[in-house]
C-alpha positions in Angstrom: -0.1 0.1 0.0 1.7 3.4 -1.3 1.2 6.6 1.2 -1.7 8.0 -0.8 -3.7 4.7 0.3 -2.7 4.9 3.4 -4.1 8.6 3.6 -7.2 7.5 2.2 -7.4 4.4 4.4 -6.9 6.5 7.3 -9.6 9.2 6.3 -12.1 6.6 5.8 -11.7 5.5 9.1 -12.1 8.8 10.6 -15.1 10.2 8.7 -16.5 7.0 7.3 -19.6 7.4 9.7 -20.7 10.3 7.6 -21.7 8.1 4.7 -23.6 5.6 7.2 -25.7 9.0 8.1 -25.7 11.4 5.0 -25.5 8.6 2.6 -22.5 7.9 0.4 -23.5 10.8 -1.8 -24.0 13.2 1.0 -21.0 12.5 2.7 -18.9 12.9 -0.6 -20.2 16.3 -0.9 -19.5 17.3 2.6 -16.1 15.6 2.1 -15.5 18.2 -0.9 -17.1 21.3 1.0 -15.6 24.6 1.0 -16.9 26.2 4.5 -16.5 29.9 5.7 -16.4 30.6 9.4 -16.3 34.4 10.5 -15.6 34.7 13.9 -13.5 32.2 15.9 -14.8 32.8 19.3 -17.0 30.9 21.7 -19.3 29.8 19.1 -17.0 29.8 15.9 -14.3 27.9 17.3 -16.7 25.1 17.9 -18.4 25.6 14.6 -15.2 24.7 13.0 -14.0 22.2 15.0 -17.3 20.3 14.2 -16.6 20.9 10.3 -12.9 19.5 10.8 -14.2 16.5 12.4 -16.5 16.2 9.8 -14.2 15.9 7.0 -14.5 18.9 5.1 -12.3 19.6 2.6 -11.7 23.0 2.9 -12.0 25.7 5.6 -11.6 29.5 5.8 -11.4 31.0 9.0 -11.8 34.6 9.6 -10.8 36.5 12.7 -8.1 39.1 13.7 -8.5 38.6 17.5 -5.8 36.5 19.7 -6.3 34.2 23.0 -7.0 35.5 25.9 -7.1 33.7 29.3 -10.7 34.7 29.5 -11.3 32.8 26.6 -10.6 29.5 28.3 -14.0 29.0 29.7 -16.0 28.7 26.2 -13.5 28.3 23.3 -12.1 25.3 22.1 -8.7 26.4 20.9 -8.2 28.2 24.2 -5.7 26.3 26.2 -2.4 27.3 28.5 -0.7 26.8 25.3 -2.2 28.7 22.8 -2.8 32.1 24.8 -1.6 34.8 22.8 -2.0 33.0 19.7 -3.9 34.2 16.8 -7.3 32.5 17.0 -7.3 31.4 13.4 -3.7 30.1 13.7 -4.4 27.9 16.8 -7.4 27.0 15.1 -5.6 25.8 12.0 -3.1 24.2 14.2 -5.7 21.9 15.9 -7.4 21.3 12.8 -4.0 19.6 11.8 -4.2 16.7 14.2 -8.0 16.1 13.3 -8.1 16.2 9.5 -4.6 16.9 7.9 -6.0 16.7 4.5 -8.3 19.7 5.0 -7.0 22.8 3.3 -7.3 25.8 6.2 -7.1 29.3 5.2 -6.6 31.7 7.6 -7.5 35.3 7.1 -7.0 37.6 10.5 -9.0 40.6 9.7 -12.4 41.5 11.1 -15.1 41.8 8.7 -17.0 44.8 8.0 -19.3 46.4 5.4 -16.3 47.7 3.4 -14.0 44.6 3.1 -17.0 41.9 2.6 -16.7 39.9 0.2 -13.4 40.5 -0.9 -11.9 38.9 1.9 -12.9 35.8 0.5 -14.1 36.2 -3.4 -10.8 35.0 -4.8 -11.0 31.8 -2.5 -14.5 30.9 -3.6 -15.8 28.7 -6.5 -17.6 31.0 -9.4 -20.6 29.5 -8.9 -20.7 28.8 -5.2 -21.3 25.4 -5.4 -20.6 23.4 -2.4 -19.7 26.2 -0.3 -21.5 27.3 3.2 -21.1 30.3 5.4 -21.3 30.5 9.1 -21.6 34.1 10.6 -20.3 33.6 14.3 -19.2 37.3 15.0 -21.1 39.5 17.2 -20.7 42.9 15.7 -24.2 44.6 14.3 -22.8 46.3 11.0 -20.9 43.4 10.3 -23.7 40.6 10.7 -25.9 43.2 8.8 -23.3 43.3 6.0 -22.7 39.4 5.8 -26.5 38.8 5.9 -27.2 41.2 2.7 -24.8 39.8 0.9 -25.9 36.2 1.4 -29.3 37.3 0.7 -28.4 38.7 -2.6 -26.0 35.9 -3.7 -28.6 33.0 -2.4 -25.5 31.7 -0.3 -26.0 28.7 1.5 -25.6 30.9 4.9 -26.5 30.6 8.5 -26.3 33.5 11.2 -25.7 32.9 14.7 -27.4 35.2 17.7 -26.1 36.1 20.9 -24.9 33.3 23.3 -24.1 35.5 26.3 -26.4 35.8 29.2 -28.2 32.3 28.3 -28.1 29.3 30.3 -30.3 26.6 29.3 -28.7 24.8 26.1 -31.9 22.9 25.5 -33.5 26.0 24.5 -31.5 26.8 21.3 -33.1 26.5 17.8 -32.6 27.2 14.4 -35.4 29.6 12.7 -35.8 32.1 9.9 -35.1 35.7 11.0 -38.4 36.9 10.5 -39.3 34.3 13.5 -36.5 34.7 16.1 -37.1 35.9 19.6 -35.5 36.6 22.6 -32.4 38.0 20.8 -31.4 41.8 21.1 -28.6 41.1 18.4 -30.7 39.2 15.8 -33.4 41.9 16.2 -31.0 44.6 15.6 -30.2 42.7 12.2 -33.7 42.3 11.1 -34.4 45.9 11.5 -31.4 47.0 9.8 -32.1 44.5 6.7 -35.7 45.7 6.7 -34.7 49.4 6.5 -31.3 49.6 4.6 -31.4 46.0 2.2 -34.9 46.1 1.1 -35.4 42.5 3.0 -39.2 41.1 3.4 -41.4 42.9 6.1 -44.0 40.2 6.0 -43.2 36.4 6.0 -39.9 34.6 5.6 -36.8 36.7 5.1 -34.7 33.6 3.9 -31.8 34.4 6.8 -31.5 31.5 8.7 -30.3 32.0 12.7 -29.3 29.9 15.8 -30.9 31.5 18.6 -32.0 30.6 22.0 -35.7 31.3 23.5 -34.6 31.8 26.8 -34.9 35.4 28.0 -31.3 37.3 28.7 -30.1 37.0 32.2 -28.5 40.2 32.8 -25.5 40.6 35.1 -26.2 41.4 38.3 -24.5 41.2 41.7 -26.5 38.4 43.5 -27.6 39.4 47.1 -25.2 38.0 49.4 -22.4 38.3 47.1 -20.8 41.2 48.9 -21.0 39.5 51.9 -19.4 36.2 50.8 -16.7 38.0 49.1 -16.0 40.1 53.0 -16.8 43.5 50.8 -18.0 46.3 52.8 -21.5 47.5 52.5 -21.7 50.2 50.2 -18.4 49.3 48.1 -18.6 47.5 44.7 -17.0 44.5 43.6 -13.4 44.5 42.4 -12.9 45.3 38.8 -11.3 41.7 38.3 -14.4 40.2 39.6 -17.0 42.6 38.4 -20.2 40.9 36.7 -21.3 44.1 35.6 -22.2 44.5 31.9 -19.7 46.4 29.5 -23.1 47.3 27.5 -22.2 44.9 24.7 -24.2 42.4 23.3 -21.2 39.4 23.1 -20.4 37.1 25.8 -17.9 39.0 27.7 -20.5 41.9 28.3 -23.2 39.5 29.4 -21.5 36.5 31.0 -21.4 33.2 29.1 -21.0 29.4 29.4 -19.4 26.6 27.0 -22.8 24.6 27.1 -24.5 27.7 25.2 -21.7 28.8 22.9 -20.7 25.0 21.8 -24.2 24.3 21.2 -24.7 27.3 19.1 -21.6 26.5 17.2 -22.6 22.9 16.3 -26.1 23.9 15.6 -25.0 26.0 12.7 -22.3 23.4 11.7 -25.2 20.6 11.6 -27.0 23.1 9.4 -24.6 23.6 7.0 -23.7 20.2 6.6 -27.2 19.1 6.2 -27.6 21.7 3.4 -24.6 20.6 1.7 -25.2 16.9 2.0 -28.9 17.4 0.6 
């Protein structure tokens, strides 16, 4: 058996279970797919992990951020050994141990309305076939630009809402943006698409989203916390342990748990895998 045969046999052992689930043709489409993940934080890192473990041929990973110690509670690539490393490179190194045949393109940029889709156009198939996009970033303008482009180009695309301030993984769901509830981030995207991008005001908007029906838990100091921490009455929590919101819609602002961020990422990856296979 030559080297190429050994590689093929190894990949079959690793990813052969997909054919028993999606069928031979569906699994072949997944194995040939190109997936683009925008944002490699608590959601996007898990989505990229799931796609790599499903044997996809190509992954384009987009994020300008670097791994910090505060990421360890919810991001799959955040370890003692990766602190300070760029998120895309840490994910690339991880994927090499999961699916060495996967071609990983790392783009160290934040997506915005000006640079999208130029960041990826040269890397896409002309007809967009066998390509899917996961929006796992948390910036309103970027998410709006991604969704508007996907609508215009009829791309296989799913946008992920805010996982911050949520605790109950079993309340995560996937629906059209028009009927998403309990998600202030996606509500802003819906409003902007309708106002600025002529998205449908009634009926389906044709933008699929991962979201949770659980109401957002706003950060607050629970009664008794100050006493437990021996903080004098009237004093505030130290900055290092403060649970007060920074006013943003992301996980850092609201607080987060890996059971939610990973569920969001897995749901997004599962949706695009099913679309590509079908």
